[in-house]
N, C-alpha and C positions, 0 to 999 in steps of 0.2 A: 817481292810479292808478299812474303811473310810480314814485312813491316806494314804494308798497306792493310793486310787483314787485321793486324793488331790494332791499328788506328781505327778501323771500322768497328771492331768489337768494343773498343773503348768508347767510341761515339754512341753506340747502341746502349751500352751499360749506363752511361751518364744520363741519357735521355730517359731510360726506364726508371732511374732514381730521381727524376724530377729536375735534372740540370742538363745543360748543353754546353758544348765548347764555347759557344757564343756568350753564354752567361758569364764565363770567367773573364771576358773582356770588358764587361760592364762595371761601372763604378758601383760600389756597395749601395749608395743611396738610390740608384735606379732599379734595384732589385724589387720585383713585385712582392707585396705582402702575402704571407701565407694565408690560404683560405681557412676560415674558422672550421673547427671540427664539427661535424654534424651531431646534433643532439641525439642521445640514445632514444630508440623507439619506446613509447609507453607500453607497459606490459598489457597483455590481453587476457591474462589468467592470473590467479593468485600466485604470488612470488615471495621471495625472501629478501629482506633488505637489512642494512646495518641499523641497529637500534637508534643510532644517532639521527636517522631520518624521520623518526617518529616525532610528531609535533605535540607537545604536552597540552597546549591550549585546545587544539582540535580534539585530542583524546579526552580531556576533561569534559568538554561540551558533549561529546558523544556518549560518555558514561552517564551524564545527567539526562540526556535525551532518552536513553534506553530506559532509565528508571521512570521517566515521565510517561513514556508510551505504555510500559507495563502497568502503570497506575490507571491507564485508560480502561483496561479490562478488569483488573482487580485492584481497587474496588469500583472504579467508575461505571463501567457498563453493567456490572452486577447490580449495583444500586439503581441505576437508571432503569433497567428492565425490571428489577425486583419490585420497585415501587409501583409499576404500572399494572402488574398482574393482580389477581384476587388473592386475598390473604392465605387461602388454602394451598397456593402454589408458589409462595414467595421463596421458600427454602429450595425447592426444586429448581427454580429459575437462577438463583445465585449459585447453586451447586453446578449448573451447566458451565458458567463462566470459569469457575474455579477448576473444575475437572478438565476443561479444554486447555487451560493454561498448562496444566501438568502434562497432559497427553501430547500436545503439540511441541512442548519443550523437548521431549524425548525423540519424537519423530524428526524434528528439525536437526537435532544433533546426529541422528543415525543416517538419514538419507535426504531429507527435503532440502536442506541448505545446499547440498552439493548439486542436486538437480536444478535448483533455481539460479545459483550464482556462480556456476563455472561454465565455460564454453564447452559445448558438446560437438558431436560429429554432424549434427543437423541444427538448423536455427530454431527448432521446436522443443528440444530437451537438452538439459545440461548433462554433465558426465558424473561419474562416481569417484572422481579424484579426491573429493573431500568426504568420502564415506566414513562414518564414525569420526568425522573431523580429522581424518588422517593428514598429517603434514602441518597441522596448525600448532606448532610448538616453537619455543625458543631454541636456538642452536648455539651451544657453547656460551650462552649468556651475551653474545655479541650480535646475533642476528635474530630477526623475528619475522614471522609470516604476515603479509598484508594482502588485502584484496586489491585487485586492479581497479575496483570502484572506490577505494579509499586508501590511498597510498600513504597518508600521514598518520593513520591510526592502526593499531594492531588488528589483525584479521579477527581475533577473538572478540574484540569490541564491535567490529562491524557485523559479525555473525550474530551476536546477541541483540544488537539494534534491530536487525532484520527479523530476528526471531520474534520480537514483540509485535511486529506487523503480522507475522504468520499466526500469532496467537489471537489477536483481536478479530481478524477477518472471519474465521469460522464461528467465533463467538457471536458476531453480529447476526448470523443466520438464525440463531436461536429465537430471535424476536418474532420470526414468522410462524414458528410452530409452538409457541408458548402454550402451556396448559394441556397438551395432548400427546406428546411423543414419549415413547419408552426411553428410559435413561440408557439402557444397554444398546438399543438401536442408534441412539444419538452418538454414542462413543464410536461405534463401528462406522457410521457415516462420516464423522469428522476425521477419523483416521484415514479413510480411503480418500476423502475429498482433499485433505491436506496434501497428499502425495500426488494424486492424479490431476487435480484441478489447480489448486493454489500454486504449487511449485512450477507447474507448466506455464501459467499465465505470468507469473513473476519473471520467469526466464524470457518469455516473449517480449516483455516490455522493458525490463530493467537490466538484463544482461546485454551488453552491446552487440553480441552476436545473435540475439533473438530477432525473429523476423519482423516484429512490430517496431522494435528499436531501430532496426536497419531502415525501416520505412520512414522514420522520423517522428513517430508518435511521441507526444509530450505528456508525461505523467510524472510530475516531480515527486509526489509522495503517496500515490495510491488511489487516484480517482477511478482508474480502471481495475488495477490489481486488487485493491481492497474493496471498494464500495460497489462498483457495478458487479463485480465478481460475487460478492456475498449477497447483495440485494436480489439479484436474479436467481441465485440458488435458493434464497428464501421464498421466492414466488413458486419455484418448483416444489419446495416442501409443502407450502400451503395447498397447492393443487393436488398433490399425491395424498396428503393426510386428510384433506377435507375440512369442513368447518367444525368448530367447537360445538359441543352439545349445548343447545339453547341459543346459539349465535343468531342474532337478529330478533330473538323472541324474549330473551331475558337480559336484564341489565347486567353489565360486566364492568363496573367502574374500577379504576385503580384503587388499591387498598391504602396506599400511603404516598401521596405526591411529594411529601417532604423528602423521602428517599430519592425520588426521581429528580428533584431539583439539585440535591447534593450530588447525585450521579452525573447529571448534565454539567454541573460546575467542575467536577473532576475531569470530565471529558474535555471541557474547554481548556482548562489549564494544561492538561496532559498533551493536548494537540499541538502545543508549541514545540514539544519534542518531536512529535510526529512530522510536522511540516518544516520547521526551522532545522531540526536535526537531520533532515534529508539532504541538506547541503554537505554533510559529512565534513564540516569545517566550521570553525568559529570565525566567520567572515561577514562581509557586507551582504552577500546573498542570503545567508541565514538571518541576518537582521531584517532584510526586506520581507522574507518569508514570514517572519514573526509579525511584522506590521500588517501585512495584507490579511493574515489569518485573523487577527483581532478585528480589523475593519469589516471584513466579509461576514464574520460571525455575528457581530452586533447588528449589522444591517439586515441580515436574514431574519434574526429574531424579531426585529421591529416590523419587517415586511410581513411575516407570518401573523404577528399579533394584530396588525392593522387589517389584514385581509380577513382574519377570523372575526374581528370586531365588526367589520362591515357586513359580513355574511351572516353571522350568528348573533350579533347584537352585544356580545361580551367577549373581552379578551381573557383567555384562560391561562392558568399557570402551565398546564401541559403544553399548550400551544406555543408559548414563548420559548419553552425549553426545546421543543421539537424544532422550532425555527432556528434556534442557535445551532443545533446539531446539523440541520440541513445546510446552513452556511459553512460549517466546518467541513462537511463532506464536499461541497461544491468547490471550495477554494483549494482543496487538497491537491488536485492535479495541476493547478495553476500557480501555486504559491511560490515557486521558484522562477516564474516567467513573467509575472504581471506587476504593474505599478499600482499604487494605492487607488487611483481612479478606476482602474479595471476591477479591482477587488470590490469596490462599492457596487458596481453594476452586477457582478457575479453574485454577491450576497443578496441583493434585491431580487434578482431572478430566482435564486434558489428558494427563498422564503415563499414567494408566490406560487411557483411551480410545484413545490413539494406539498404545500397546503392543498392545492388542487388535486394532486395525485392521491393524497391520503383521505380525501373526502369524496369528491365527485367521481374520480376514476375508480376508486375502490368500490364504491357503491354501484357504479354502472356495470362493472365486470363481475361483481359478486363474489370475489375470493375473500377468504378470511386470513389476512395477514395480521396476526394478533397484535403486534406492537409496531407495525408499519416499517419493517425492515426494507421491504421492496420500495415503498413509496418515498422513503427518505434517502436510503443509501443507493439504490439502483437509479432512480429518477434523478436524485441530486447529483450522483456521480456522473451520469450521462450529461446532465446540464453543464456541470463544471468542465467536463472533458471537451465538449464542443466550444464553450466560451473561452477555454484556454487558447484555442486556435484563433479566436477573435481578438483577444486582448494581450497576447504575448508580446513582449517588448524585447527588441534585439539587444539593447544595452544591458538587460538584466539576465536573460536566459540564453543569449547567444543565438537566438533564432527569431525571425520576424513572423508576427501573426498577421491576420487578415487586415487589420487597420494599418499595418506597416507595409502593405503591398505584397503580401504572400497569401492570396486567396486559396492556394492549394493546401495550406495547413489545415483549414477547416475540413476538407475532404479526408485528409490523413487522420485527423482526430476522430472523424465519424467511422472510418475503417477500424481504427483501434478499439473504440468503444463497442461497435457492433460485433466485431469478432469475439471480444471477450464475452459479451452478452449471450451470443449464440452458443459458443463453446461451453460456457459454464452452465447455461440452462439445460442443454442436452445431456451433458455428463451428469449433472446433479440429478436430473429426472431419472436417468438410467440407474444411478446408484441407489436412489430411494426405492425405485420399483424392485430392483433385485433384492435389496434388504427386506422389503415388505414380503416378497415371495418366500424368502429363506427363513426369516425369524419374526416377521410382523413388526411394524414400527409404531403402531398406535396403541395406547392403553385402552382397556375396556371402558365401556360407558359407565359402569359402576365405579371404577377407579377414578375416572375423570370427574364424576359428581362428588366423590369423596374428597378429592384433592390429591395432587401428586406428592405433596409433602408426606402425608401418611402412607399413601399407597406404594410409593417407590422408595421412600427413605425412612419411614417409621418415625418421623419427627414432625413437629408442628410449632408454629409461633402462637403463643398464648396471648 
């Protein structure tokens, strides 16, 4: 009996270890091949890896992209906006871009990056696991932290790249309230908006656990997170602040369009880091993103120019620059998903639609969006977000658009764009209203007529 039990125990043990008594009778060549080991699951949160897993080519491209995107705000946007305002407000305008760069850098390091790019307990907010960038260090010189969204580059590089997006987004809002907002109130608004609105929307769309990301919303480089988000906040600013003194009665021409052309040119060049850098790799997708960015931008500039030529009789310098920016905005969400032919159509649509928004729509509704942040960035971003669903190519972005047999993607894009628009408008309007009650957000009429350069900063351009 004991012998039988021993045999049975041996039989069970062999089977649990992956063999059987029958296997020992088989010839070695008849033994089945061992199953391949399962690949380790991809990380879903920032993690630590051996430094040998860092790709130097990807890291070099991301470092360059970070510098390019920072150039978009200072000096690009500063000059673009600075050239469009009146001479008495040029220093105040470029000061806004510079100060926001400094303010957002600190906020991003302290809390905003963590809220945006770490998984949280809900699909709406991130965690504080990277509070003050905790954990983002080298360990014994052999390991380094990486984001789960960029496994081949150090997390410090990915964090800085995303920081430049967080910088330019609130800076874009300044175009809507140019010439009339207190500098102190602007700083308070941007600080609150960065943490409450920008970090939240970035988490929704770009963190894989975010609720819009989970729905399949496509936004490669910021059509919703950056442009719809900032553009609709700009409209809220224009509505709360009211119109500039003399708006519609006095001429308010740009004081130096040469600065605006230089700024637009810097934006165009920097946008390659914005879009191609969002591949987080030096690969074919980055190359295609760069190509479609160039095509869409040039097409939109021409579309705006010809539309203006037909309607107003002359093509303006400001118009072709604005058209180029509209094309950059519209291709941003689509840049990692569309082919060149799709970018051509997106650029053409952006040029015409944004021209319409900054002329007919603006006049019909009567709001004073000083430098057309809403008309170019929100309308252009919304147009690009929807057309991403139309022209997305499976072989490029891994997802099929409407033209490839996935009509549901257009609805998904609409949900993402609309959700961002509603949330950002409501929250921005509330923040502006609260600040207005607490400290006042608009300069006095006397200060506005004197000019913000002297009134707020005690300096002027001679």
